[in-house]
N, C-alpha and C positions, 0 to 999 in steps of 0.2 A: 495747707487748708485745714489740717486736722485741728489746729488751735481754734480756728473760726467755727468749725463744726462743733467742737466741744462747747464753745460759748453759746451757740444757738440752741444746742441740745439742753443746756442748763437754763437758758433764758426762757425757752418755750416749753419747759417741763410741765407735766400735768395734763389733764384733758383739755382738748381744744374747746373753748367756750362757744356756746351757741347764742347768738343775738336774736331775740324774737321781737319783731316790730308790730305784731298783733297777736291776739290770742289764737292758739292753734285751732285750725279748722280741719274738716275732713281732708285727709291727704289726697292730693290730686295725682292721678295716674299719668297725666301728660305733663312733661317738663317744658317750661316756657323760658325763652331767653329774651323776650321782648322787654324793651326798656322804655321808661317815660322820663321826662326831664322838667325841671323847674329852675328858673333863673335865680341867681343870688347876686346882689349888688351891695357893696360896702363902700360908703362914700369917703371922700378925702379926709373929713374930720375924724372919722373912726379909724381910718388907716393911720393918720398922724398919731392918734392915741396909742395904737398898736405898736408903732415904731418907737414911741417914747418908752412904753413899758418894756419892750424888748431891750432897749439900751440900758435902762436902769436895772433890769434884772439879769443883765449879761446873757441874754438868750437871743433868739431870732424871731421874726414875725411868724415863720413856720411853726416854731415851737409853741408860741402863744396860741395860735389858731388850733393846733393839735390839742392843746389842753382844753380849749373852748369846745371843740368837737367831742372830746371825751365826756365833758359835763353834759352836753346835749344828749349824747347816746345813753348815758347813765340815767338821766331824767326820764327819757322816753321808753327805755327798755328794762331798767333796774339792773342791768348787767354791770357788775363791778370789775370784772376782769376783761379788759378791752384789748383786742389785737387789731391794730390798724395798719394796713399795708401802704407803702409809699415807694415811689421809684427813685433811684439814685443814679448819678452819672457813671459811677464805678470807674472813675479816672483819678483815683487817689494817688497813684504812683506817677512820679515825674516822667518816666520813660514812655508813658502812653498818653500824656496830656495832649499832645499834638497828633496822635495817631488817628487815621481815618478808619471808622468802623463803628459797629453797634456794640456798645459796652454796657448799656443800661441794665440795671438789675433791680430786684424788688427786695425790700427789707420790711420787717415788722416792728412797729413801735408798740410795745406792751406796757400798759399801765394798770395798776390796781387801785381802785377808788374806794373810799368810805364816806358816808354822809358827813362826818365831822371834819373831814379833810378840808383845808383852805385852798383857795386857788394858788396861793404862793407855794404851798407844799406840793400841789399837783404839778405846777410848772417846773419845780425843781426835779421832780421824778421824770417828767417828760424830757427835760434837758438831758438828764443822765442816760435815759433809754435811747435818745436820738444819737448822742455822741458815741455810745457803745455800738449802736447799729451801724453808724458810719465807719467806725474802726474795724468792723467785721463784715464789710459789704462785698468782699471779693468772692465769697462762696456763692456759686450759682443757685438761684432760688429753687430750680427744679431738683437739683441734687439735695438741697436741704429738705424739701418736701418728701422725697423718697426715703431719705435717711431717717426722718422723724416718723414716717409711717412704719418703717421696720422697727424702730426703737420702741414705738408705742404698741407694736404688735397688732396693727390693723391689717385686715385682709386686703384692703384697697386704699389708695390715696384719697384723702378728703381735703377740701379747701382749708387752709390754715387761717384765713381771714375772710370776712364777708364785706368789710368796709374798706375802701381805699380813699386816700387823700392825695390828689395830684396838685402840686403847687409849683407855679412858675413865676419867676421874677424877670420882667422885661427891663433890660439895661440899655437897650438900643434907643438912641434919640434921633429924631428926624433931622435930616441934613438937607439944607436948601442951597442949591446952586442956581446960577442964572438959567431960567427956563426948565429947572428940574428940581423935584423934591423926592428925597428918598426917605421912606418911613416904613415901620413894620406893617406887615399885612395883618389886618384885624381878623381874628379867628371868629368865624360865624358860629353861633350857637346851633346845636343839633336840632332844636325845635321839634317840628312834627316828624322829623326823620330819626328821632332818638331810638326807635325800635330797630334800626339797622345795626345798632351797637351790640355785638354778640359778646356776652360775658357771663361767667358763673357767679360774679359778685352781686350782692344785694343792693349796695349803695356806693356810688362814686362821687365824692366831693371834688369838684374841679375848679380851682381858683387861679387867677393870673393877677399878679401885682404889677401895676404900672406906676408912674410917678404920681398919679393923682387919685387912684382908686383901686379897689379890688373887685374884679368881676368874674363871673363864671356861672356854673350850674351845678345842680344836684341831679345826677342820673340814677335811677332806681328801677329795680326789677318789677315789672307789671305783674300784679296779682300776689306779690310777696310783701311789698311795702305799700300801704295805702297812700293815695294822693294827699289826704288830709294830714297824715302823719308827717310827710315831707314838708308840707306847707307850715305845719306847726314847728318843726325843727328849725326851719329857716327863720321864722319869727323869734324862736328862742335864741338863735345865734345873735340876732340884732339886739335882743333884750340883754343878753350877757355882755356884749360889747359896750352897750350903753351904760352899764353899771360897773364895769370892770375896774376902772381907776379908783373907785371909792369903796370897792368891796373885795379887795385883794386878800384880806385876812378874815373874811366871813366863811363859814362852812359852805361847801358847794351845794348842800341841800337847800340853802337859802336862796339860791338862784332860781329855784323852781317857781314858775309862774302858774297861774290858774290854768292857762292853756295846756301846759305840760301835764299837770295833774289829771286833766280830763282825758288826754290822749292815752295815758297809761291804763285808764280804766275801761277803755273801749274794747 
């Protein structure tokens, strides 16, 4: 594990960036874990474009969407050093592929953005960061957090990321037999019960890819991330996806809409 710890220590060197989703207000003494949620729906046509772009760029839909989220977060927060957490199966070794048990781990996809960077350049960086993260996914995230806290000389542990991107791809197809149909159970959105999700994270992008669409939600911490900011970020995702195929070599700053500009100033 020492080689993987060395990789993460180098990859996550420097101060942990802080993403501000709104201008600082007077600090609250009470800590809240209450979450709100808004749905996100990406239609079949946009999904088809995403898959086509992933094929031609030798990447994956996950990588393309991560790059899109990077741009949205940059446009809304002006943060150029982005650390996004994501979960991995952690079954990279053949001997544990069929083992029963909980092996899921968390890794961080770190990207550094600049206004003049093109989407193609950003996607290349996301691909490299993702592949390296997968190659070093065996180190337990808790151990990484403790090691980095000691390395950075902090008195106590602090979250290494505020934003998580959960992505699932459904490969199971419905099976029909005489008098019987077997199909995946549709996952219900948290809706009004989003506040029962206890987390220290500020924003969780949760997307599931089926054969015909991408569906999911954006869950965010109540009182930390304003509702209108999340609504604007979702619109910005749609805006970028709509322009992506014709704007791959444009600076990412050009993706900024009037909506995003207004949100940063609030």
